[in-house]
N, C-alpha and C positions, 0 to 999 in steps of 0.2 A: 152146808148151807149157812149163810149168815142170817142172824135174826135182825130185824129192823129195830132201830132204837125207838124207845117210847116217844121221845120228842126229837124230831129231826134237827140236825145241827144248825140249819139256817134259821129255824125259829128261835133257837137259843141266842144266836147272834143278833137277830132283830130285837129280841127282848132286852138284851144287854145294852144295845144302842139306845133304845127307848128309855131305859132306866138311867143311863148316863145323861141323856138330854133332859129328862125330868129333874134330876138332881142339880144339874147346872142351872136350870131356870129358877129353881127354888133358891139356890145359893145367890144368884144374881138379884132376885127379888129381895131377899133378906138383907144383903149388903147395901143395896140402893136405898132401902127404906131407912136403915140406921143412919146413913150419911145425911139424908135429908132432915131427919129429926134432929140430929146433932147441930147442924147448921142453923136450923130454925130456932132452936132453944138458946143458942149461944149469943152472948152479948157481942155487939159489933166490934168493940175494941178487942175483946178476947179472940174473936174470929180473925180480926186483922192481924193480931200478934202471931197467931198460929200460921196464917198464910205467909206473913213476912218471914217467919222463921224457916218455913219449908221452901219458899220460892225465891227469897230475895237475898238472904245472907251469904249465899255462895259468891255473889258478885259484889254486894255492898258491905260485906264484913259482918262478923258476929254481932257487933255493937252498932252496926250501920254507919261506922266511921269511914267507910270507903275501902275498897280493895281494887279489883279490876274495874268496878263501877264507882261512880262518885259517892261521897258521903250523903246519906239521906236522913241522918239523925235529927236534923232541925228543919227538914223540908216542910213540915207542918206549919211552921211559923212564917215561911217564905211564900207558900203557895196555898191556894184555896183547895178545899176538898174536891171540888169538881176537876181542877187541874191535875191533882194527884191521881184521881180515879181514871181520868182520861189517859194519862201516861201508863198506868198499870194495865189498861186494856189495849191501847194502841201502840205503846212503846214510843221511844224517842231516841234519836241518835243511833248508837249501836245496840241499844236495848230493844229486843224483839217485842212485838205485840203478842197478845194472846196469853200472857203469863197468868192472868187472872180473869175470872168471869166478872161481869158488871157488879154482881152482888159482892164478890170478894174484893173488888177494887174499891167499892164504897167503904168496906170494913178496913181495908188497908189505909185509906185516907183518914178514917176516924182514929185508927191506932197511931199513925204518924203525927196527927194533930195533938193527940193526948200526950205524946212523949216529947214534943217540941219544947225547947227552952225559951 
């Protein structure tokens, strides 16, 4: 005769699933909170530089001198911040929209204006 286990296997499985779900939610909460705090505390020009480095340099070049996309190193002297932000959010020509959130787009515009000659 077999002895019954102290804790049935299905209860162990349910417990493991609940533990994984709980840890996932905690991890999501912690990572989301840190990201919001970093963006809120960051200077718009610094945030803009970070967003440009991560999202724009692959097409516009490391120094924004142009690559597969046009040069944007002096776009801050040629366009208003509103125009730059609009392009960052909605795209233009072959550049797709949605590359930046409205807040990031404003920061991009601030950064590009600050580096314009």
